[in-house]
C-alpha positions as CSV (number, residue, x, y, z in Angstrom):
1,X,0.0,0.0,0.0
2,X,1.3,3.4,-0.9
3,X,0.1,6.4,1.1
4,X,0.4,10.0,0.0
5,X,-0.3,13.2,2.1
6,X,7.1,14.8,6.6
7,X,8.9,13.3,4.1
8,X,9.0,9.5,3.8
9,X,8.2,8.7,7.5
10,X,8.3,4.9,8.2
11,X,5.5,3.7,10.3
12,X,4.9,0.6,12.2
13,X,3.1,-0.8,9.2
14,X,6.1,-0.2,7.0
15,X,4.2,2.3,4.8
16,X,5.8,5.4,3.5
17,X,3.6,8.3,4.6
18,X,3.9,11.9,3.3
19,X,2.0,14.4,5.4
20,X,1.3,18.1,4.7
21,X,3.9,20.4,6.2
22,X,1.1,22.5,7.9
23,X,0.0,19.5,10.0
24,X,0.8,19.2,13.6
25,X,0.4,16.4,16.1
26,X,-1.7,13.8,14.4
27,X,-1.9,16.2,11.5
28,X,-5.0,18.1,12.4
29,X,-6.6,15.6,14.7
30,X,-8.2,17.1,17.7
31,X,-6.9,16.2,21.1
32,X,-8.9,13.9,23.4
33,X,-10.1,16.9,25.3
34,X,-11.2,18.7,22.1
35,X,-13.0,15.6,20.9
36,X,-14.8,15.3,24.2
37,X,-16.0,18.9,24.2
38,X,-16.9,18.7,20.5
39,X,-18.4,15.3,20.3
40,X,-21.7,16.7,19.1
41,X,-20.2,18.5,16.1
42,X,-19.6,17.1,12.6
43,X,-16.2,16.2,11.4
44,X,-14.2,15.7,8.2
45,X,-10.6,15.0,7.3
46,X,-8.0,17.7,8.1
47,X,-6.1,16.9,4.8
48,X,-6.6,14.8,1.7
49,X,-4.8,11.5,1.5
50,X,-4.2,8.9,-1.2
51,X,-3.3,5.3,-1.5
52,X,-3.0,2.6,-4.2
53,X,-3.9,-1.0,-3.9
54,X,-5.3,-4.2,-5.5
55,X,-9.1,-4.7,-5.9
56,X,-10.3,-7.9,-4.3
57,X,-12.3,-9.4,-7.2
58,X,-10.8,-7.9,-10.3
59,X,-7.2,-8.0,-9.1
60,X,-6.5,-4.7,-10.8
61,X,-4.6,-1.8,-9.2
62,X,-6.8,1.1,-8.2
63,X,-6.1,4.6,-6.8
64,X,-8.1,5.7,-3.8
65,X,-8.3,9.4,-2.8
66,X,-10.0,10.5,0.5
67,X,-10.8,14.2,0.6
68,X,-12.3,16.6,3.1
69,X,-15.9,17.7,2.6
70,X,-18.1,20.4,3.9
71,X,-20.6,19.9,6.7
72,X,-23.8,18.0,5.8
73,X,-22.0,16.4,2.7
74,X,-22.1,12.9,4.3
75,X,-20.1,10.0,2.9
76,X,-20.0,10.3,-0.9
77,X,-18.3,8.2,-3.6
78,X,-17.0,9.2,-7.0
79,X,-15.5,7.3,-9.9
80,X,-12.3,9.1,-10.9
81,X,-11.9,6.9,-14.0
82,X,-15.2,8.3,-15.3
83,X,-14.4,11.9,-16.2
84,X,-17.1,14.3,-15.1
85,X,-19.1,11.7,-13.3
86,X,-21.2,12.9,-10.3
87,X,-20.6,11.8,-6.7
88,X,-23.3,9.8,-4.9
89,X,-24.1,9.1,-1.2
90,X,-23.2,5.9,0.6
91,X,-26.6,5.3,1.9
92,X,-28.8,2.2,2.3
93,X,-31.1,3.2,-0.5
94,X,-28.1,3.4,-2.9
95,X,-26.9,-0.1,-2.1
96,X,-27.5,-2.2,-5.3
97,X,-25.8,-5.6,-4.5
98,X,-25.0,-7.4,-1.2
99,X,-24.1,-10.9,-2.4
100,X,-20.3,-10.8,-2.1
101,X,-19.8,-7.3,-0.6
102,X,-21.7,-4.1,-0.1
103,X,-22.0,-2.3,-3.4
104,X,-23.1,1.3,-3.8
105,X,-24.2,3.0,-7.0
106,X,-25.4,6.3,-8.4
107,X,-29.2,6.2,-8.8
108,X,-29.2,8.4,-12.0
109,X,-26.5,6.2,-13.6
110,X,-26.3,2.7,-12.1
111,X,-23.1,2.0,-14.1
112,X,-21.3,4.2,-11.7
113,X,-20.8,1.7,-8.8
114,X,-18.3,1.0,-6.2
115,X,-18.0,-2.4,-4.5
116,X,-16.5,-3.7,-1.2
117,X,-17.1,-0.4,0.7
118,X,-17.9,-2.0,4.0
119,X,-14.4,-2.0,5.5
120,X,-13.8,1.7,4.7
121,X,-17.3,2.5,6.0
122,X,-16.5,0.7,9.3
123,X,-13.3,2.8,9.7
124,X,-15.2,6.0,9.0
125,X,-17.9,5.1,11.5
126,X,-15.4,4.1,14.2
127,X,-13.2,7.2,13.6
128,X,-16.2,9.4,13.6
129,X,-15.8,11.0,10.2
130,X,-19.1,12.5,9.1
131,X,-18.2,14.1,5.8
132,X,-15.8,12.9,3.1
133,X,-15.4,12.5,-0.6
134,X,-14.1,9.1,-1.6
135,X,-12.7,8.9,-5.1
136,X,-11.7,5.6,-6.7
137,X,-10.3,4.8,-10.1
138,X,-12.5,1.7,-10.7
139,X,-15.6,-0.2,-9.7
140,X,-14.1,-1.6,-6.4
141,X,-12.1,-0.3,-3.5
142,X,-8.7,-1.7,-2.9
143,X,-8.8,-4.7,-0.5
144,X,-5.6,-3.6,1.3
145,X,-5.3,-5.7,4.5
146,X,-8.7,-7.4,4.0
147,X,-10.0,-5.5,7.1
148,X,-10.3,-1.9,8.3
149,X,-6.9,-1.3,9.9
150,X,-5.3,0.2,6.8
151,X,-8.2,2.5,6.1
152,X,-8.2,3.6,9.8
153,X,-4.5,4.3,9.4
154,X,-5.2,6.5,6.4
155,X,-7.8,8.5,8.3
156,X,-5.4,8.9,11.2
157,X,-2.6,10.1,8.9
158,X,-5.0,12.6,7.2
159,X,-6.2,13.9,10.6
160,X,-9.6,14.9,11.7
161,X,-11.1,18.4,11.5
162,X,-14.1,19.5,13.6
163,X,-16.7,21.5,11.8
164,X,-18.9,24.1,13.4
165,X,-22.1,22.2,12.6
166,X,-24.1,20.0,15.0
167,X,-24.1,16.3,14.2
168,X,-27.3,14.5,13.8
169,X,-27.6,11.0,15.4
170,X,-30.3,8.4,14.5
171,X,-32.0,7.0,17.6
172,X,-33.8,3.7,17.2
173,X,-37.2,4.0,19.1
174,X,-38.4,0.4,19.0
175,X,-37.2,-3.1,18.1
176,X,-36.9,-3.7,14.4
177,X,-36.0,-7.2,13.2
178,X,-35.5,-8.9,9.8
179,X,-35.0,-12.6,9.2
180,X,-33.2,-14.7,6.6
181,X,-32.7,-18.4,5.9
182,X,-31.7,-21.1,8.4
183,X,-32.5,-18.9,11.5
184,X,-30.5,-15.9,10.4
185,X,-31.7,-12.5,11.7
186,X,-30.6,-9.0,12.3
187,X,-32.2,-6.6,14.8
188,X,-31.9,-3.0,16.0
189,X,-33.1,-2.1,19.5
190,X,-33.4,1.1,21.5
191,X,-30.3,2.0,23.5
192,X,-29.3,4.6,26.0
193,X,-26.1,5.7,24.3
194,X,-23.9,5.0,21.2
195,X,-23.9,1.9,19.2
196,X,-23.5,-1.5,20.7
197,X,-23.2,-4.7,18.6
198,X,-23.4,-8.4,19.3
199,X,-22.7,-11.0,16.6
200,X,-23.1,-14.8,16.6
201,X,-22.2,-17.1,13.7
202,X,-22.3,-20.8,12.9
203,X,-20.3,-22.4,10.2
204,X,-20.0,-26.1,9.2
205,X,-16.2,-25.6,8.8
206,X,-14.7,-26.8,12.1
207,X,-12.1,-24.0,12.0
208,X,-14.9,-21.5,12.4
209,X,-17.7,-23.4,14.2
210,X,-19.9,-21.3,16.5
211,X,-18.6,-18.0,17.6
212,X,-19.9,-14.8,19.3
213,X,-18.5,-11.4,19.8
214,X,-19.9,-8.1,21.3
215,X,-18.7,-4.6,21.9
216,X,-19.7,-1.0,22.4
217,X,-18.4,1.0,19.5
218,X,-15.7,3.6,20.1
219,X,-12.5,4.3,18.2
220,X,-10.2,2.8,20.8
221,X,-12.0,-0.5,21.1
222,X,-12.5,-0.7,17.4
223,X,-8.7,-0.4,16.8
224,X,-7.8,-2.8,19.6
225,X,-10.3,-5.5,19.0
226,X,-11.7,-5.7,15.4
227,X,-10.1,-3.2,12.9
228,X,-7.4,-5.8,11.9
229,X,-9.6,-8.8,11.7
230,X,-9.6,-10.0,8.1
231,X,-12.3,-11.2,5.8
232,X,-12.5,-15.0,5.5
233,X,-13.5,-17.6,2.9
234,X,-13.8,-21.4,2.5
235,X,-11.1,-22.8,0.1
236,X,-13.8,-24.4,-2.1
237,X,-15.6,-21.0,-2.4
238,X,-12.5,-19.1,-3.4
239,X,-11.6,-21.7,-6.0
240,X,-15.1,-21.3,-7.5
241,X,-14.9,-17.5,-7.4
242,X,-11.5,-17.6,-9.2
243,X,-12.9,-20.0,-11.8
244,X,-15.5,-17.4,-12.8
245,X,-13.0,-14.5,-12.8
246,X,-13.5,-13.2,-9.3
247,X,-11.3,-13.0,-6.2
248,X,-8.3,-12.3,-8.3
249,X,-6.9,-9.9,-5.8
250,X,-7.4,-12.2,-2.8
251,X,-4.4,-13.8,-1.1
252,X,-3.3,-15.2,2.2
253,X,-2.1,-11.7,3.0
254,X,-5.6,-10.2,3.0
255,X,-8.0,-13.0,3.8
256,X,-8.3,-16.0,6.1
257,X,-8.7,-19.2,4.0
258,X,-10.4,-22.1,5.8
259,X,-10.4,-25.7,4.7
260,X,-12.5,-27.8,7.1
261,X,-10.6,-27.8,10.5
262,X,-7.6,-26.1,9.0
263,X,-6.5,-22.5,8.6
264,X,-4.4,-22.3,5.4
265,X,-2.7,-19.0,6.3
266,X,0.9,-19.9,7.5
267,X,0.7,-17.5,10.5
268,X,-2.8,-18.6,11.4
269,X,-5.3,-16.2,13.0
270,X,-4.4,-12.8,14.3
271,X,-6.6,-13.2,17.4
272,X,-9.1,-15.6,18.8
273,X,-12.6,-15.3,17.3
274,X,-11.3,-13.4,14.4
275,X,-14.2,-14.6,12.3
276,X,-16.9,-13.2,14.6
277,X,-14.9,-10.0,15.0
278,X,-14.8,-9.5,11.3
279,X,-18.5,-10.1,10.9
280,X,-19.0,-7.4,13.6
281,X,-16.6,-5.1,11.6
282,X,-18.8,-5.7,8.5
283,X,-21.9,-4.7,10.5
284,X,-20.3,-1.5,11.7
285,X,-19.6,-0.6,8.1
286,X,-23.0,-1.6,6.8
287,X,-24.9,0.2,9.5
288,X,-23.1,3.5,8.6
289,X,-25.0,3.4,5.4
290,X,-27.9,4.7,7.5
291,X,-26.3,8.1,6.6
292,X,-25.6,9.1,10.2
293,X,-24.1,7.6,13.4
294,X,-26.7,5.6,15.4
295,X,-27.8,5.3,19.0
296,X,-28.9,1.7,19.0
297,X,-28.2,-1.9,19.9
298,X,-27.5,-4.2,17.0
299,X,-27.9,-8.0,17.3
300,X,-27.0,-10.3,14.4
301,X,-27.1,-14.1,14.1
302,X,-25.6,-15.5,10.9
303,X,-26.3,-12.1,9.4
304,X,-24.4,-10.5,6.5
305,X,-24.5,-7.6,4.1
306,X,-27.9,-8.6,2.7
307,X,-29.7,-8.8,6.1
308,X,-27.9,-5.7,7.3
309,X,-29.2,-3.7,4.3
310,X,-32.6,-5.2,4.6
311,X,-32.7,-4.1,8.3
312,X,-31.9,-0.5,7.4
313,X,-34.5,-0.4,4.7
314,X,-37.1,-1.8,7.2
315,X,-36.1,0.8,9.8
316,X,-36.6,3.7,7.5
317,X,-39.8,2.4,5.9
318,X,-41.7,3.5,9.1
319,X,-41.0,6.9,10.7
320,X,-42.1,5.6,14.1
321,X,-39.0,3.4,14.2
322,X,-36.5,6.2,14.6
323,X,-35.9,9.9,15.1
324,X,-33.0,12.4,15.0
325,X,-31.6,13.2,18.4
326,X,-30.5,16.8,18.9
327,X,-26.9,16.7,20.1
328,X,-26.4,20.3,21.3
329,X,-25.6,23.7,19.7
330,X,-22.5,24.5,17.7
331,X,-19.4,26.1,19.3
332,X,-20.4,29.5,17.9
333,X,-23.9,29.3,19.5
334,X,-22.5,28.0,22.8
335,X,-20.0,30.9,22.8
336,X,-22.8,33.4,22.2
337,X,-24.9,31.9,24.9
338,X,-22.0,32.0,27.4
339,X,-21.3,35.7,26.5
340,X,-24.9,36.6,27.2
341,X,-25.0,34.8,30.5
342,X,-21.7,36.5,31.5
343,X,-23.1,39.9,30.6
């Protein structure tokens, strides 16, 4: 992976990072105190950043640019290989395929699509980036490490900028549940704060078996517990995908390959229950396609991209399922109020 926007700084990941000279600290990232006092305000990147990597299914090299965006822009994608093409939002109603990954497309021109967005979306959700323009030179994001760790690293290198606009948070008001085959389901429930997630899965492959994982979403826990957990696949499935021209960019470097009771990756798993953790990572990304951060509890059993998207569509089909929670005035309003009180 090559990362662009200090001069060739070597990081723990062995990636050459070039940051803007105007940056300081984590290049524009607010301190913990600043983030705490401004948690109700929207954010974007402090600086643009670029990387290059291999697309999972096509195997081609693609360029990815992440750029700051104004308040209320949201998360938007654009195809840089299609000159003059419009950007489009990464929202649940723009998701057009969920079979192998989460695929978003432009409603006015469905040929403008971007696949495998879930790992980047998870990093944006966990790192609390509200507004960003994501430009990619092909129909699929680079797979990078097969997880969210590399995307989160890009975001940290670019830095985070706080905007003087209140953030809107979606609060789930009542239980909403969708079901799939073989007992699979996904559910959102009311919660007192933030987004909590619980995932359980069951696979015939003995190397996976039955696993559970749960966590309250915040940036630190995300980075320490799930960001590095890779996508996984059965050997038979990857052989089939490659036979029909897919999964050409997949490797033992960016995916866990399972064959019955065996893990084919020479180094094995990165952490116990890596499979359940990755499913939880996927859900964090898919749920950010709600268009805003959420105050809710998510429970998924054998759920995946299809059920996650179906769940969001069901939630927003009935206005009594949710509401926006006011999260406080902007810094300028707060300052004005304090001045009045002091006077």
